C-alpha positions as CSV (number, residue, x, y, z in Angstrom):
1,M,0.0,0.0,0.0
2,K,2.9,2.3,0.9
3,K,4.6,1.4,-2.4
4,M,1.4,2.2,-4.4
5,F,1.0,5.6,-2.6
6,S,4.6,6.4,-3.3
7,S,4.3,5.7,-7.0
8,V,1.2,7.9,-7.2
9,A,3.0,10.7,-5.5
10,V,5.9,10.4,-7.9
11,V,3.6,10.6,-10.9
12,C,1.7,13.6,-9.5
13,A,5.0,15.4,-8.8
14,A,6.2,14.6,-12.3
15,L,3.0,16.0,-13.8
16,M,3.3,19.2,-11.7
17,M,6.9,19.7,-12.8
18,A,5.9,19.1,-16.5
19,S,3.1,21.6,-16.1
20,C,5.4,24.3,-14.6
21,G,8.0,23.6,-17.2
22,S,5.6,23.9,-20.1
23,G,4.5,27.3,-18.8
24,K,8.1,28.5,-18.8
25,N,8.8,27.1,-22.2
26,A,5.6,28.5,-23.8
27,V,6.2,30.3,-27.1
28,A,5.8,34.0,-26.6
29,V,3.4,35.8,-28.8
30,D,4.8,38.9,-30.4
31,L,2.0,41.5,-30.8
32,S,4.2,44.3,-32.2
33,G,3.4,45.9,-35.5
34,E,0.1,46.1,-37.4
35,W,-2.5,43.4,-37.8
36,N,-5.5,43.1,-40.1
37,I,-8.8,42.3,-38.3
38,V,-10.1,39.4,-40.4
39,E,-12.7,37.8,-38.1
40,V,-14.9,38.9,-35.2
41,N,-16.9,36.5,-33.1
42,G,-16.4,33.7,-35.6
43,Q,-17.6,35.7,-38.6
44,Q,-15.3,36.6,-41.5
45,L,-15.3,40.4,-42.1
46,S,-16.5,41.4,-45.6
47,G,-17.0,44.6,-47.4
48,D,-14.8,47.5,-48.6
49,S,-13.5,48.4,-45.1
50,D,-10.1,47.2,-44.0
51,P,-10.1,47.3,-40.2
52,F,-6.7,46.9,-38.5
53,I,-5.0,47.4,-35.2
54,G,-1.4,48.3,-34.4
55,F,0.6,47.7,-31.2
56,D,3.4,50.0,-30.3
57,M,5.2,47.8,-27.7
58,E,7.6,50.4,-26.6
59,G,5.1,53.2,-26.0
60,K,2.3,50.7,-25.0
61,R,0.1,52.4,-27.5
62,I,-2.7,51.1,-29.7
63,Y,-3.7,52.6,-33.1
64,G,-5.6,51.5,-36.1
65,N,-9.0,51.7,-37.9
66,A,-12.2,50.0,-36.9
67,G,-13.7,50.0,-40.4
68,C,-14.5,53.7,-40.8
69,N,-12.9,55.7,-38.0
70,R,-9.4,55.8,-36.7
71,M,-8.9,54.4,-33.2
72,M,-6.2,55.1,-30.7
73,G,-5.5,54.1,-27.1
74,A,-3.2,52.3,-24.8
75,F,-2.7,48.8,-23.5
76,E,-1.4,47.0,-20.4
77,L,0.3,43.6,-20.4
78,D,0.1,41.4,-17.3
79,S,3.7,40.8,-16.3
80,V,2.7,37.8,-14.1
81,N,0.1,36.1,-16.2
82,A,1.3,35.7,-19.8
83,G,-1.3,36.2,-22.5
84,K,-3.3,38.7,-20.5
85,I,-3.9,42.2,-21.9
86,K,-6.1,45.2,-21.0
87,L,-7.0,47.8,-23.6
88,T,-7.4,51.3,-22.1
89,Q,-8.0,54.9,-22.9
90,M,-9.7,53.9,-26.2
91,G,-10.8,56.8,-28.4
92,M,-12.0,57.3,-32.0
93,T,-12.6,59.9,-34.7
94,R,-16.3,60.5,-35.5
95,M,-16.8,60.2,-39.2
96,M,-19.7,58.6,-40.9
97,C,-19.2,55.9,-43.5
98,P,-21.5,53.7,-45.7
99,D,-20.5,50.6,-43.7
100,M,-20.8,51.3,-40.0
101,E,-21.8,47.7,-39.1
102,T,-18.2,46.4,-39.3
103,E,-17.1,49.2,-37.0
104,R,-19.8,48.4,-34.5
105,V,-18.9,44.7,-34.2
106,V,-15.2,45.4,-34.1
107,T,-15.4,48.0,-31.3
108,E,-17.8,45.9,-29.3
109,A,-15.4,42.9,-29.5
110,L,-12.4,45.1,-28.6
111,N,-14.2,46.3,-25.5
112,K,-14.3,42.7,-24.2
113,V,-10.7,41.8,-24.9
114,A,-8.8,40.5,-21.9
115,G,-6.2,38.2,-23.4
116,Y,-4.4,37.0,-26.5
117,T,-3.0,33.8,-27.9
118,G,-1.1,32.7,-31.0
119,T,-2.8,30.9,-33.9
120,E,-1.6,29.3,-37.1
121,A,-2.5,32.4,-39.0
122,G,-1.5,35.1,-36.5
123,V,-3.0,36.1,-33.2
124,A,-6.4,35.8,-31.5
125,L,-7.7,38.3,-29.0
126,T,-9.8,36.6,-26.4
127,D,-12.2,37.5,-23.6
128,A,-11.8,36.8,-19.9
129,E,-12.8,33.2,-20.3
130,G,-10.4,32.6,-23.2
131,K,-13.1,32.7,-26.0
132,E,-11.7,34.0,-29.3
133,L,-13.2,37.4,-30.1
134,V,-11.0,38.9,-32.8
135,I,-8.7,37.0,-35.2
136,L,-5.6,39.0,-36.5
137,Q,-3.3,38.5,-39.4
138,K,0.0,40.3,-39.8
139,R,-0.3,43.4,-42.0
140,E,2.2,44.1,-44.7
141,Q,3.3,47.7,-44.2
142,K,4.3,49.9,-47.1
143,V,7.7,51.4,-46.7
144,L,7.5,55.1,-47.7
145,S,10.2,57.3,-49.1
146,L,10.4,61.1,-49.2
147,A,9.2,61.0,-52.8
148,D,5.8,59.7,-51.6
149,L,5.2,63.0,-49.9
150,A,5.3,65.0,-53.2
151,G,2.2,67.0,-54.1
152,E,-0.8,68.4,-52.3
153,W,-2.3,66.8,-49.2
154,K,-5.5,67.8,-47.4
155,I,-5.2,67.7,-43.6
156,A,-7.8,65.2,-42.5
157,T,-7.3,65.0,-38.7
158,V,-5.4,66.9,-36.0
159,D,-4.5,64.9,-32.8
160,G,-7.2,62.3,-33.8
161,A,-10.0,64.8,-34.3
162,E,-11.5,65.2,-37.8
163,V,-10.9,68.5,-39.5
164,V,-14.3,70.1,-40.3
165,V,-14.1,72.9,-42.9
166,G,-16.7,75.6,-42.5
167,K,-18.2,77.5,-45.4
168,E,-16.0,80.5,-44.8
169,D,-12.9,78.5,-44.0
170,K,-10.2,77.4,-46.5
171,V,-9.3,73.8,-46.8
172,P,-6.2,73.1,-44.6
173,F,-3.5,71.5,-46.7
174,L,0.2,70.9,-47.1
175,A,2.1,70.8,-50.4
176,F,5.5,69.2,-50.5
177,D,8.2,70.1,-53.0
178,T,10.6,67.2,-52.3
179,A,13.2,68.4,-54.8
180,E,13.7,71.7,-53.1
181,M,12.8,70.4,-49.6
182,R,10.1,73.1,-49.3
183,V,6.6,73.0,-48.0
184,H,3.6,75.4,-48.3
185,G,-0.1,75.3,-47.6
186,N,-2.9,76.7,-45.6
187,A,-3.7,76.2,-41.9
188,G,-7.4,77.0,-42.4
189,C,-7.1,80.8,-42.8
190,N,-3.5,81.8,-43.2
191,L,-0.9,80.7,-45.8
192,I,2.1,78.8,-44.5
193,N,5.5,78.4,-46.0
194,G,8.8,76.8,-44.8
195,G,11.2,73.9,-45.2
196,F,11.7,70.4,-44.0
197,S,14.5,68.1,-43.4
198,Q,15.4,64.5,-42.5
199,E,17.9,62.9,-40.2
200,E,20.8,61.1,-42.0
201,G,20.1,57.4,-42.2
202,Q,16.5,57.9,-41.1
203,P,14.3,57.7,-44.2
204,A,11.0,58.0,-42.3
205,S,12.2,61.1,-40.3
206,L,10.6,64.5,-41.0
207,R,10.9,67.8,-39.4
208,F,9.5,71.2,-40.5
209,S,11.7,74.3,-40.0
210,Q,11.5,78.0,-40.6
211,M,7.7,77.9,-40.9
212,I,6.1,81.3,-41.4
213,S,2.5,82.3,-42.0
214,T,0.4,85.3,-43.0
215,M,-1.4,87.1,-40.1
216,M,-5.0,87.3,-41.2
217,A,-8.0,86.6,-38.8
218,G,-10.5,84.0,-39.7
219,P,-13.6,82.3,-38.2
220,N,-11.8,79.2,-36.9
221,M,-8.5,80.3,-35.5
222,E,-8.6,77.6,-32.8
223,L,-8.3,74.9,-35.5
224,E,-5.5,76.8,-37.2
225,G,-3.7,77.0,-33.9
226,K,-3.9,73.3,-33.4
227,I,-2.6,72.6,-36.9
228,L,0.4,74.9,-36.5
229,K,1.2,73.3,-33.1
230,A,1.0,69.8,-34.6
231,I,3.2,70.8,-37.5
232,D,5.8,72.0,-35.0
233,Q,5.7,68.6,-33.3
234,V,6.2,66.4,-36.4
235,R,9.3,64.2,-36.3
236,S,8.4,61.3,-38.7
237,F,5.9,60.0,-41.2
238,A,4.3,56.6,-41.9
239,A,1.8,55.0,-44.2
240,G,-1.8,54.7,-43.1
241,E,-4.7,52.9,-44.6
242,N,-6.0,53.7,-48.1
243,G,-3.1,55.9,-49.0
244,V,-3.2,58.1,-45.9
245,I,0.0,59.7,-44.7
246,I,0.5,59.9,-40.9
247,L,2.7,62.6,-39.5
248,Q,4.0,61.6,-36.0
249,D,5.6,63.3,-33.0
250,A,8.8,62.2,-31.3
251,E,6.9,59.4,-29.4
252,G,5.3,58.1,-32.5
253,N,1.8,59.5,-31.8
254,A,-0.2,60.6,-34.8
255,V,-0.5,64.4,-34.8
256,L,-1.7,64.9,-38.3
257,T,-3.1,62.7,-41.0
258,L,-3.0,63.7,-44.7
259,V,-5.2,62.6,-47.6
260,K,-3.9,63.1,-51.2
261,N,-5.7,65.9,-53.0
262,T,-7.3,64.5,-56.1
263,E,-9.6,67.5,-56.8
264,G,-8.7,71.0,-58.0
265,K,-5.4,72.6,-57.1
266,L,-5.4,74.1,-53.6
267,S,-2.3,76.2,-53.9
268,E,-3.0,79.9,-54.7
């Protein structure tokens, strides 16, 4: 009887050691970078929208698009319990699009996320019980060069807020002359002119300099002030969805988003 009890104890101890060992040797899931949201609550996403989410591991920051609006926020990883995550300070722009249903299901699912796990295709975001809510697949990021900035760009958002142009306002825009390293445009009322530069060996770096503007008064000077402040904070640029250019500050936060002008020339 003692021998049988001893054998059972040895087996149990071995199982416990194997369990502990397997936890330590578990393959870590790398969340860094951008991920396409391909499935929510077991349903494949369809339509023209391309929702995605990006994880900035260094800044513990979230960014992306829920199907129509840009989203931003932060996240916290559980240092004790691997695979646990908490999404915090989530915010979004407030545009209207033809397909708002995709955005609804995406945001509702993200609000329930409490964990993550690796899958054959990528990553699954899960709820507190481990149920898969959102399936992610790695997103191929376009590498931009300075030449991609050439031309006129409408300023679409400032610090995550959509730019709304009033009847008496001028369309805020930036026009890049990449050959001369010059930029001009309009901040909503006043014309702006200046230069820009890059750090050696940093092809995604961008910094405006010697920016000057006219001194007229307009109906929405608050917006103009925000745009000028954001321009002064720019330190890099990156590709967004659907051809959007994202201008970022020193911490990688999006301060301006630009949309290519495909209509009449904005420069005076």
